[in-house]
N, C-alpha and C positions, 0 to 999 in steps of 0.2 A: 503868613505862611503857616500851613498846618504842621503840627508836630508829628513825629513818626508814630507816636502812640495813637493819635487821632486818626491818622491814615490807616493804621492797622485795624482800628475798630471799624472803620467804614468798609474795609475789604471783608472783614468777618461778617458784617451785617449783610453785605451783598451776597456773600456765599450762602448765608443762612436763608435769605429770601429765595435764592435760586433753588436750593435744596427743597424748601417748603413747596415751591411751585411744582417741582418734579414729583414730590410725594402726593400732591393733590391730584395728579393725573391718575385716573383709574388704572388698575393693574393690566386690564385687558388692552388698554390703549398703549401702555408702555411696551407690551410684548404681543402685539397683534399677530395672529397666525390664522390663515396664511395671508400674505400680502403680495404674493407673486405666483406664477404658474407652478404646478407640481408635475413631476415626471414619474411615470410608472415604468420601470425597466422590467420587461417580461423575459423570463429565462427560456421561453419556448418560441418557435417560429410563428409567423402569422398563419391563421387558418385553423388552428387547434382550439381545444376547449379552454386552455389557459389564456390564450390570446382573446378569445371571445369573452371570457369572464372579465378580464381587465378592461376591455373596451366598453363592455356593457356598463360596468360600474363607473368608468370614467365619465360617461355621459351624465349620470346622476350626480356624481361628485362635483362636477363643474357647477351645477345649480346649487347644490347644498353648501359648497364652500365659497362660491362667488369668484372662483379663479379657474382658469383653463387647466385641464388635466391632460397631459400628453402621454401617449403610450409609445414606448420605444422597445423594439424586440432585439434581444441579444442572445440568440440560442447557441448551444454547443458546449462541449467540455463538461458534461455532467452538471450543467448550470453554474459552473465556476466562472465562466466569462461574464455572465450577467451579475453574479454576486460580487465579483471583484470590481466591476464598473460601478455598482451601487455604493460600495464601501469607499471608493475613491472620491466620491462626491462629499461636499461639506455635510457634517452631521447636524442638519438643521430641520429635517423633515420634509424638505422640498424634493428630495430624490428618494423614491421608495422602490423596493424590489418585490415583484410578484413571481413567486416560484413555488414548486411543490415542497413539501416538508422534508424531502430527501437531502436538501442542502445542509440541514442540521441533524437529521436522524439517520442518514446513510453515509454521506461523503466522509465525515470524520472517522468512520469505521472502515472505509474502503481505501482511503489515501493516507499514506504515512506522512506525506508532505502536502499541505494545502496552503494556498496564499491567504487563507483566513481561518479563524477559529469560530466554532459555534457561538462562543461567548461574544463575538464581535457583532452579532445580530440580535435583535429583539423583535418578537412578533408584535404587529400592530393589531391585526385582526385575521381571522380565517374567512376567506371568501366562500369556499365551497368544498365539498367532498365529491369525488368522482368515482362512481362504481367502475369496475374493470370487467371487460368482456374478453374472453378468449375466442377469437374468430379463426375460421379455417377456410381455405380455398375450396372451390367446387371440385378441384382436381384431387383433393384428399379423399380416398375411398373409405371414409368413416363419417358418420353424422353425430357421434357422441364423443365425449371426452374419453370414456373407457375404450371405445372403438379406435380412437386415435392412438391410445397407448398400446393397444394390441398390435396395431399396424406398425408402430414405431419399433416395437420389440422384434417383429418379424423382418423389419427392413432397417437395421441400424445405420445411422448416418445418412439416410435417404431424405429425411424431412428437414426443412429449414424453417426457422422461426424468426420473424422480424421483431425487433424491439426498438424502443426510442433511446438508443444508446446503450452503453455498458454500465452496470452497477446501479440502475434505478429499480423502482418497485416492479416494473413490468419484466425486466430482465430476471430479477430474483424470483418472480412468480414461476417463470418457465424453468429456471434452474431448479427450483424446489420440486416441480413436477418431474423433471428428469431424474432427480435424486430419489424421490419417493417411488417412482414407477420403474426406475432402473432402465431408462431408455437413452439412446444416443440421438439427440436432435441438435442440429448445427445452428448457432446464433448468427444472425445477420443484422448488425446495428444500423439504424437510420437516424437522420437528423430530425425528422418530423413524422408525425402520425400519418398525415395524408400520403406521403411518399410510400410508407410501408403498406398502407391499405391498397394503394394503386398496384403495387407489385403482388399483393395477395390476390387481387381480382385477376391479375394476369398469370397467377400460379407460379410466379418467380420465387415466392416463399409460400409455405403451406399453413403457417400459423402466425398470428399477430396478437399481442396483448396490448390493450389500450382502453381508453374511456368508452363508456356505453354510447355516448352521443356521436356527433359528427367527427370524422367522416365515415365511421364504420356503420352507423345506424342505417343510413340510406341504402347502402349496398346489401345489408342484411335484409332489409324490408323487400328489396327487389329480387332477392335470391341470388345475387351475384357472388356472395360469400355466405358462409354458415356460422352461426353462433353456437359454440359448444357449451359454454358455462359462463355465469356471471358471479361476481362476489356479492356478499351481503347475506343477511339472515333470511330475507325473503326475495322472491323474484323481482326483477326490475319492472316497473310499470311500462317502460318503453319496450321491453322484451318479455312479455308475459309467458311466451311459449318456451323460453330458454331456462333450463334448470340452473339452480345455484351450484356452486362447487360442492357444497355439502350433499345435495341431491345427486350429484354426479359421482360421489364416492370419494371426494377430497375435502372432507369437512374442516381440516386444519388449515387449509389455504384460504385465508381471509385478509389479503393485503388491501390497503386502501391508499388513495392518493388525495392528499389535502392540499389545496392551493391557498397559500398564506401570503399576506402582505407583511414584509419585513422592513425594518428601519435599522440604521446603525444603533448599536447599544448606547451610544453617547447622546442620542436624541432625547431632549428633556421629556419628563413624564407628562407635563401639561400638553405638549405637542402631540404625543402619542394618544392621550385621552381625547383630544379634539379630533384627531384623525379616526380613532376607533368609533367615536360617535357618528361621524360623517359617513364612514363606510357602512356601519350597521343600518343607518337610515337609507342609504342607497340600495343596500341588499333587500330591504323590506319593501322597496317600491314595486308595485304590481308588474310594471314592465320588465324590470330586472329579474324578478322572481319567475316570470313566465319564460323568459329567454333561457334562464338557467335550467329550469325543469324540463323544457323541451329538448335540451341538449345533454340530459343525463347528469346534471349537476344538482346537488342539494345545497341551497344557500345556507350559510352559517351566520357569521357576524357576532361571535362571542367576544367577551372581554379579553384583553391582552394577557392578563395573568392566568386565565383559564386555558388559553391556547398554549402558553408557555409550559404549564404543568403537563398538558397532553403530549406535547412534543418531547418532553423529557421521558415520559413513559414509553412512547413509540421508539425513541432512540435506544432504550435498553433492550427492547424486543428485537430491533433490527441488528443490534450488535451481536446477539446470539445467533440470528439467522445467517449473517455474513460469516461468522465463525464456522457454522455448520456446513455451509456451502463451500467454504475455503476460498473465498474470492478476495483478491487484492488488485488494485489498479495502478500501483507504482512500486 
């Protein structure tokens, strides 16, 4: 019969052998990512450029990562619905959020009470930047931004403008124009860009702020609606005949919409690095780049730390703008 000391030594030897075997396994095998499907929760409805960007990249990611990438739309509530859903999921990198930068650069300044903090999220990569076009209905008796302002001054409260909800970049753009030009235009919030453009075509609203691409671009090309101005230092290649806001006399109006992939702040760095590399590769694919460009999106794909620094700077600018406009949402 073995003594207790001998049995103890045997147990220690077995434990050492087991540990040695575990250490002998390469690190990537111990923590392989991804090993199951990934979900992209999109904060916008189907049919818009955010949804298009997510679905286009998802196709390339499936190949790059060897796992299915599923897109799930959760629109509404100033992107709070989608953000909350993403943060309720395990912080393992398998559930990501595709949203515009407003969830961390605007919402914290608009809401006194949010179900999340900006610090709860970390950027993985920036997908794209979308230029903004201010479109007008054919029923508006003005073909320029200055003409629209003159008409609004002469007819206070007669013009309606559609925005993609309250408190986002598009809403603040129109509010900034109202404040600077001292005009009275009524805001009509919509759940999605397509619905707002449809009502613009029908002259139910007279102005809509949104991305340069679909669904506005097609209607602008056919003449169903008019493009008054676009953001950016130069004219959009998709709308070469449309002046920039600077050319139209509003040089200080240069808002932008950046579509970002976010993860929970608790997701490990190695997972974020893996995802960042995969997204950057997907964005560089000729097919993805072509789809983005044709829809008014400039592909990005920068490193996570660079995106984080940029978001911090944008947040400071937006805080000042929100204070100037005097907008609060709770």
